[in-house]
BATIPA-870971 format. One line per field, with one value per residue: residue in three letters; residue number from 1; y, z, x of N, C-alpha, C, O in turn. Coordinates in steps of 0.02 Angstrom, whole numbers, plus 32768, in hexadecimal, padded with zeros to 4 digits. Atoms other than C-alpha are relative to their C-alpha. Layout:
N
resn: (ALA, ...)
resi: (NUM, ...)
nv: (Y, ...)
nw: (Z, ...)
nu: (X, ...)
cav: (Y, ...)
caw: (Z, ...)
cau: (X, ...)
cv: (Y, ...)
cw: (Z, ...)
cu: (X, ...)
ov: (Y, ...)
ow: (Z, ...)
ou: (X, ...)
This chain:
119
resn: (MET, SER, MET, THR, LYS, LYS, VAL, LEU, GLU, THR, TYR, LYS, LYS, ARG, LEU, LEU, ASP, LYS, LYS, ARG, GLY, VAL, THR, GLU, ALA, TYR, LEU, LYS, ASN, LYS, THR, TYR, GLY, ARG, LEU, THR, GLU, ASP, GLU, GLY, THR, GLN, ASP, LEU, ALA, ASP, LYS, ALA, SER, SER, ALA, TYR, THR, LYS, GLU, PHE, LEU, TYR, SER, LEU, SER, ASN, THR, ASP, ARG, GLU, ILE, LEU, GLN, GLN, VAL, ASP, ASP, ALA, LEU, ALA, ARG, ILE, GLU, LYS, GLY, THR, TYR, ALA, VAL, CYS, VAL, GLU, CYS, GLU, LYS, GLU, LEU, ASN, LYS, LYS, ARG, LEU, GLU, ALA, VAL, PRO, TRP, ALA, SER, HIS, CYS, VAL, PRO, CYS, GLN, GLU, LYS, ILE, GLU, LYS, GLY, LEU, LEU)
resi: (1, 2, 3, 4, 5, 6, 7, 8, 9, 10, 11, 12, 13, 14, 15, 16, 17, 18, 19, 20, 21, 22, 23, 24, 25, 26, 27, 28, 29, 30, 31, 32, 33, 34, 35, 36, 37, 38, 39, 40, 41, 42, 43, 44, 45, 46, 47, 48, 49, 50, 51, 52, 53, 54, 55, 56, 57, 58, 59, 60, 61, 62, 63, 64, 65, 66, 67, 68, 69, 70, 71, 72, 73, 74, 75, 76, 77, 78, 79, 80, 81, 82, 83, 84, 85, 86, 87, 88, 89, 90, 91, 92, 93, 94, 95, 96, 97, 98, 99, 100, 101, 102, 103, 104, 105, 106, 107, 108, 109, 110, 111, 112, 113, 114, 115, 116, 117, 118, 119)
nv: (7FC8, 7FC7, 7FB5, 7FCE, 7FBA, 7FF1, 8029, 7FEE, 7FBC, 8007, 8015, 7FD4, 7FBF, 8030, 8024, 7FC0, 7FF9, 8023, 7FAF, 7FCD, 802D, 800E, 7FB9, 7FC7, 802D, 8001, 7FC3, 8006, 801C, 7FD5, 7FDC, 802E, 8019, 7FE5, 7FD0, 8029, 7FE7, 7FAC, 8022, 801F, 802F, 800E, 8039, 8035, 801A, 7FB2, 8016, 8048, 7FE5, 7FBF, 8037, 8021, 7FE0, 7FE3, 802E, 800A, 7FD0, 801C, 803C, 7FDD, 7FD5, 8041, 8011, 7FC0, 8005, 802C, 7FF5, 7FCF, 802B, 8035, 7FCB, 7FD8, 803C, 8008, 7FD0, 7FE8, 8029, 7FE6, 7FDB, 8039, 801B, 804D, 7FF1, 8048, 8043, 8018, 7FEC, 8054, 8043, 7FDA, 7FDE, 7FE2, 800B, 7FF2, 7FB1, 7FF1, 7FDF, 7FB6, 7FC4, 7FFD, 7FE9, 7FDD, 7FF5, 8036, 7FF4, 8043, 801E, 8016, 8044, 7FE2, 7FCC, 804D, 8017, 7FB5, 800A, 8048, 8015, 801B, 7FC8)
nw: (7FF8, 800F, 800A, 8036, 7FDF, 7FE8, 7FD0, 7FC1, 7FF4, 7FDC, 7FBA, 7FD3, 7FF0, 7FB1, 7FD3, 7FD9, 7FD4, 7FC9, 7FC0, 7FE8, 7FD0, 7FBB, 7FE4, 7FCD, 7FB3, 7FDB, 7FD9, 7FEA, 7FDB, 7FA5, 7FDB, 7FC6, 7FBB, 7FEC, 7FC6, 7FCB, 7FBC, 7FE5, 7FED, 7FC8, 7FE8, 7FA1, 7FF4, 8018, 802B, 8020, 8000, 802E, 8039, 8021, 801C, 803A, 8041, 8014, 8029, 8037, 8037, 800C, 8029, 8047, 8015, 8019, 8033, 8028, 801A, 801F, 805A, 802A, 8027, 8033, 802E, 7FFE, 8019, 8052, 8030, 8021, 8023, 804A, 8013, 8020, 803B, 7FED, 7FDC, 7FF5, 7FEE, 7FB8, 7FEC, 7FD7, 8043, 8057, 803E, 7FF9, 7FE1, 8010, 801C, 7FD6, 7FC6, 7FFF, 8001, 7FBA, 7FBF, 8021, 7FE3, 7FEF, 8000, 800B, 800E, 7FCA, 7FF2, 7FEA, 7FBB, 7FD2, 7FDE, 7FA6, 7FD7, 7FDF, 7FE9, 8030, 8038)
nu: (8038, 7FC3, 8023, 7FFE, 7FEF, 803E, 8020, 7FE7, 8005, 803B, 7FE7, 7FD7, 8042, 802C, 7FEA, 8004, 804E, 8007, 7FE8, 8020, 802F, 7FF0, 7FD8, 803B, 801B, 7FDC, 7FF3, 8037, 8005, 7FD6, 800E, 8042, 7FE8, 7FF9, 8045, 8027, 7FDD, 8021, 8032, 8002, 8039, 8013, 8017, 7FCE, 8003, 7FED, 7FB6, 8005, 8016, 7FD0, 7FBB, 8009, 7FF5, 7FCA, 7FDE, 802B, 7FF0, 7FA3, 7FFE, 800C, 7FAB, 7FD3, 8014, 7FE7, 7FC3, 7FED, 8014, 7FD7, 7FC4, 800F, 8015, 7FC4, 7FE4, 800B, 7FF3, 7FC3, 8012, 800A, 7FDC, 7FB9, 801C, 801F, 804E, 8033, 7FB6, 8004, 7FB8, 7FFD, 7FE6, 7FF2, 8046, 8045, 8037, 8054, 8019, 803A, 7FE3, 7FD3, 802E, 8004, 7FC8, 7FB9, 7FC1, 7FD5, 7FC2, 7FE8, 8048, 8021, 7FDF, 7FC9, 8024, 8006, 7FD9, 7FF6, 8039, 800B, 7FCB, 7FCA, 7FD9)
cav: (8002, 8083, 8135, 81BD, 827C, 82A2, 8200, 8223, 82E0, 8296, 822E, 82A6, 8326, 8293, 827A, 8344, 834E, 82BE, 8326, 83B1, 834F, 82F9, 83A6, 8408, 836A, 8361, 8419, 8410, 838A, 83E1, 846B, 840C, 83B5, 8442, 84A5, 83FF, 8414, 84CB, 8469, 8478, 83D5, 83A7, 8308, 825A, 8228, 82E2, 82AA, 81F6, 823C, 82D7, 8239, 81DB, 8254, 8296, 81F7, 81D8, 8288, 822F, 8196, 81F4, 825E, 81BF, 817C, 8222, 822D, 8195, 81A3, 8254, 81EE, 8176, 8206, 8268, 81A7, 81A2, 8250, 8249, 8198, 81F3, 8266, 81CF, 8192, 80EF, 8123, 8074, 7FFD, 7F88, 7FC5, 7F0A, 7E91, 7F22, 7EFC, 7F5E, 7FA6, 7F8F, 8025, 7FFB, 7FF6, 8095, 80E7, 80A6, 80D1, 8142, 813C, 8083, 8053, 7F8F, 7F18, 7EB4, 7E16, 7E81, 7EDE, 7E39, 7DF6, 7E96, 7E8B, 7DBE, 7E08, 7DA5, 7E3D)
caw: (7FFF, 7FBD, 7FF0, 7F8B, 7FC6, 7FEA, 8048, 80BD, 80D5, 8107, 8191, 81C0, 81DF, 824F, 82AE, 82D7, 82F9, 8384, 83CA, 83D9, 841B, 84A7, 84C1, 84F2, 854B, 85B1, 85D9, 85F7, 866B, 86DE, 86ED, 8735, 87AA, 87DF, 880F, 886A, 88D8, 8903, 893B, 89E7, 8A04, 8AB6, 8AB0, 8A8F, 89FA, 89A7, 89C7, 8975, 88DE, 88C7, 88E2, 886C, 87DE, 8804, 87E7, 874A, 8700, 8726, 86E1, 8644, 863D, 861E, 85A9, 8562, 8551, 851B, 847A, 8461, 8455, 83EE, 8383, 8378, 834B, 82A6, 827D, 8270, 8228, 8197, 818F, 8181, 80FB, 8166, 818E, 818C, 819F, 8232, 828D, 82DB, 821E, 819B, 814F, 811E, 818B, 8161, 8116, 818F, 8223, 8206, 81DC, 828F, 82EA, 827D, 82F8, 82F1, 82F7, 82E3, 826B, 82CF, 82D9, 832F, 83A4, 83DA, 840C, 8474, 84BB, 84F9, 852B, 84A0, 8449)
cau: (7FF1, 8091, 803A, 8007, 8063, 7F95, 7F6D, 7FF5, 7FD6, 7F1E, 7F71, 7FF4, 7F4C, 7EF4, 7F7E, 7F9D, 7EE0, 7EF8, 7F88, 7F2E, 7EA8, 7EF8, 7F61, 7ECE, 7E73, 7F08, 7F1F, 7E63, 7E6E, 7F00, 7EAA, 7E0B, 7E7E, 7ECA, 7E10, 7DDB, 7E78, 7E40, 7D94, 7D71, 7D17, 7CE3, 7C90, 7CF1, 7C83, 7CB2, 7D6C, 7D57, 7D0E, 7D85, 7E24, 7DCB, 7DCB, 7E68, 7EAF, 7E3C, 7E7E, 7F43, 7F25, 7ED6, 7F78, 7FE0, 7F7F, 7F89, 8036, 8051, 7FD5, 803B, 80D8, 807A, 8039, 80E4, 8143, 80D5, 80ED, 81A2, 8182, 8128, 81C6, 8248, 81C5, 818F, 80EB, 807C, 8115, 8109, 81A5, 81A8, 81B5, 819F, 80FC, 8089, 7FFF, 7F51, 7EFB, 7E58, 7EE9, 7F2A, 7E70, 7E4F, 7EE8, 7F58, 7FE3, 7FF5, 8093, 808C, 8026, 7FA5, 7FFB, 8090, 8018, 7FC8, 8064, 8091, 7FE8, 800C, 80C4, 812C, 8165)
cv: (8038, 804B, 802B, 8042, 7FEC, 7FC5, 800C, 8043, 7FF7, 7FE5, 8037, 802D, 7FD9, 8005, 8045, 801D, 7FD8, 8016, 802E, 7FFF, 7FF3, 8037, 8021, 7FD1, 8001, 8042, 800F, 7FDD, 801D, 802A, 7FED, 7FEC, 803D, 8035, 7FCC, 8006, 8027, 7FE6, 7FFB, 7FD6, 7FEC, 7FB7, 7FBE, 7FDF, 803C, 7FD9, 7FBD, 8009, 8035, 7FD6, 7FE7, 8011, 8017, 7FBF, 7FDF, 8029, 7FE1, 7FDA, 8013, 8015, 7FD9, 7FE6, 803D, 7FFA, 7FC2, 7FFB, 804B, 7FE9, 7FDA, 802E, 8020, 7FCA, 800C, 8041, 8001, 7FB5, 8006, 8033, 7FCE, 7FCD, 7FAC, 7FF2, 7FA9, 7FDB, 7FF6, 8018, 7FB3, 7FD5, 802A, 7FF3, 801D, 8016, 7FFC, 803D, 7FE6, 801C, 8052, 802B, 7FE9, 8020, 8016, 8009, 7FB5, 7FFA, 7FB2, 7FDE, 7FDA, 7FD8, 8013, 8006, 7FCE, 7FCF, 8032, 7FF7, 7FA8, 800E, 7FD5, 802F, 8033)
cw: (7FFA, 800A, 7FE5, 802E, 801E, 8026, 8042, 8021, 8022, 803A, 8022, 802B, 8043, 8029, 8013, 8029, 803D, 8022, 8005, 802B, 804F, 8021, 8031, 8025, 8038, 8020, 8038, 8046, 8044, 8022, 8034, 8045, 803C, 8028, 8024, 8028, 8027, 802B, 803A, 8010, 8035, 8011, 7FD6, 7FAD, 7FC1, 7FE6, 7FCF, 7FCD, 7FEF, 8002, 7FC5, 7FD0, 7FEE, 7FD9, 7FC0, 7FCE, 8013, 7FDB, 7FB6, 7FEC, 7FE1, 7FDD, 7FC8, 7FDD, 7FE3, 7FB2, 7FE7, 7FDC, 7FD7, 7FB0, 7FD7, 7FE7, 7FA8, 7FF5, 7FDE, 7FE5, 7FA5, 7FD5, 7FE4, 7FBA, 8014, 8027, 7FF2, 7FF1, 8050, 8011, 8020, 7FBD, 7FD4, 7FEF, 7FFF, 8022, 7FD7, 8008, 8047, 8046, 8009, 7FFB, 805D, 803D, 7FDF, 8009, 8007, 7FD8, 7FE2, 7FE1, 8040, 7FFD, 802D, 8034, 802D, 8015, 801D, 8028, 803C, 801A, 7FDA, 7FE2, 8039)
cu: (803D, 7FA4, 7FFF, 8020, 7FBA, 7FF3, 8036, 7FFE, 7FB5, 8010, 802A, 7FBE, 7FD9, 8020, 801F, 7FC2, 800D, 801A, 7FF5, 7FD4, 8005, 8018, 7FD0, 7FCE, 8027, 7FFC, 7FC8, 7FFA, 8030, 7FE9, 7FC6, 8024, 801C, 7FB3, 7FDF, 803D, 7FED, 7FBC, 8001, 7FCE, 800B, 7FF4, 8042, 7FF0, 801F, 8043, 8003, 7FF5, 8035, 802E, 7FF2, 800D, 803F, 8031, 7FE2, 8029, 804B, 7FFD, 7FF0, 8035, 802E, 7FF2, 8014, 803F, 800E, 7FD9, 801C, 803C, 7FED, 8007, 8049, 802B, 7FEA, 8003, 8046, 801F, 7FF6, 8036, 8026, 7FDE, 8007, 7FBE, 7FED, 8014, 7FF1, 803E, 8016, 8020, 800C, 7FCA, 7FD3, 7FC8, 7FBC, 7FD0, 7FC9, 8027, 7FF3, 7FB1, 7FEB, 801E, 8043, 804B, 8009, 8036, 802C, 7FB8, 7FEB, 8010, 8032, 7FD3, 7FD9, 8040, 8023, 7FC7, 8004, 805F, 8029, 8026, 801F)
ov: (8057, 8055, 803D, 8041, 7FBC, 7FDB, 800F, 8044, 8020, 8000, 804C, 8034, 7FEC, 8007, 803A, 803C, 7FFE, 802D, 8049, 8021, 800C, 803F, 802D, 7FE6, 8009, 8043, 8022, 7FFE, 8023, 802E, 7FFA, 7FFE, 8038, 804E, 7FDE, 8021, 8017, 8000, 7FCA, 7FEB, 7FE6, 7F9B, 7FC8, 7FC6, 8028, 7FBE, 7FC3, 7FE5, 802F, 7FD6, 7FEE, 7FED, 801F, 7FBE, 7FAA, 8012, 7FFB, 7FE6, 7FFC, 7FFF, 7FEC, 7FD2, 803D, 7FE5, 7FCD, 7FF0, 8057, 7FF0, 7FC9, 8027, 8019, 7FE5, 8017, 8042, 8017, 7FB1, 7FEE, 8043, 7FCB, 7FA5, 7F7F, 7FCB, 7F84, 7FB7, 801E, 801C, 7FAB, 7FC1, 8022, 8023, 801B, 7FE9, 8023, 8059, 7FFD, 804E, 8078, 8061, 8018, 8038, 8000, 801B, 7FA6, 8016, 7FA7, 7FE6, 7FD9, 7FC0, 7FE2, 7FE3, 7FCD, 7F9C, 8026, 7FE2, 7F9F, 7FDD, 7FCA, 8020, 8064)
ow: (802F, 7FF0, 7FD4, 8068, 8045, 8056, 807B, 8059, 804D, 806B, 805A, 8068, 807B, 805D, 8045, 805E, 806D, 8056, 8021, 805D, 807F, 805C, 806D, 8058, 806B, 805B, 8072, 8075, 8081, 805F, 8070, 807E, 8077, 8060, 8043, 805D, 8061, 8062, 804E, 8025, 8049, 803D, 7FAB, 7F89, 7F8C, 7FB0, 7F99, 7FAD, 7FB6, 7FC9, 7F95, 7FAE, 7FB4, 7FA4, 7FB3, 7F9A, 7FE9, 7FA5, 7F89, 7FB8, 7FAD, 7FBF, 7F98, 7FA4, 7FAF, 7F7E, 7FAB, 7FA1, 7FB0, 7F7F, 7F9A, 7FBB, 7F78, 7FB8, 7FA6, 7FDA, 7F73, 7F9A, 7FA8, 7F98, 7FF2, 8051, 7FE5, 7FCB, 807D, 7FE1, 802E, 7FBD, 7FAB, 7FD5, 802A, 801D, 7FAA, 803B, 807B, 8066, 802D, 8019, 8085, 8072, 7FE6, 7FE1, 802E, 7FA2, 7FCA, 7FF3, 8075, 7FF4, 8050, 8066, 806B, 8031, 8050, 8060, 8070, 802A, 7FFF, 7FCA, 8028)
ou: (8046, 7F6D, 8037, 800D, 7FB8, 7FD4, 8020, 8018, 7FA5, 7FF7, 801B, 7FBF, 7FC9, 8000, 8041, 7FBD, 8005, 8003, 8025, 7FD0, 7FE8, 800A, 7FD0, 7FB3, 8006, 7FEB, 7FCF, 7FE3, 8025, 7FF0, 7FC0, 8014, 800C, 7FAE, 7FAD, 802B, 7FDF, 7FBF, 8020, 7F98, 8044, 8014, 806D, 801B, 8037, 804C, 801F, 801C, 804C, 8046, 8017, 8030, 8054, 8052, 8000, 8040, 806F, 8019, 8013, 804F, 8049, 8024, 803B, 8046, 802D, 7FF7, 8015, 804C, 801A, 802B, 804E, 804C, 800F, 7FF8, 8053, 805B, 8011, 802E, 8033, 7FFD, 801F, 7FA8, 801C, 7FF3, 7FE5, 8065, 8052, 805A, 803A, 7FAE, 7FA7, 7F9E, 7FAC, 7FBE, 7FDF, 8017, 7FD2, 7FAF, 7FE8, 800A, 807C, 8076, 8036, 8043, 8063, 7F7D, 800A, 7FD8, 803E, 7FDA, 7FDC, 802C, 8044, 7FD5, 7FE5, 8080, 8059, 805D, 8040)
């Protein structure tokens, strides 16, 4: 599936849009986290709810950081001319996979091996 320049530009735009979206969500969550710290929570239920919210926001930001890194890596692969090729086995990535996850770096079989801890 050799990509035309136009198709590559489409993926690049989608990656940049995702990067912008994740960054904006991260900044909004960071601001929300600060706001919940300032609330003078009194009862135990409020404190538990606030702690859960902060923990959720923290884990979300870890996921956001991971996705940002994957998006940056995909953008770098576009620049190097290795986009849409599995970084493990070097086979071309399925177009449907890229449509679903434009920052994918592994083909489905290699990704499954990673998830099983085999790679």
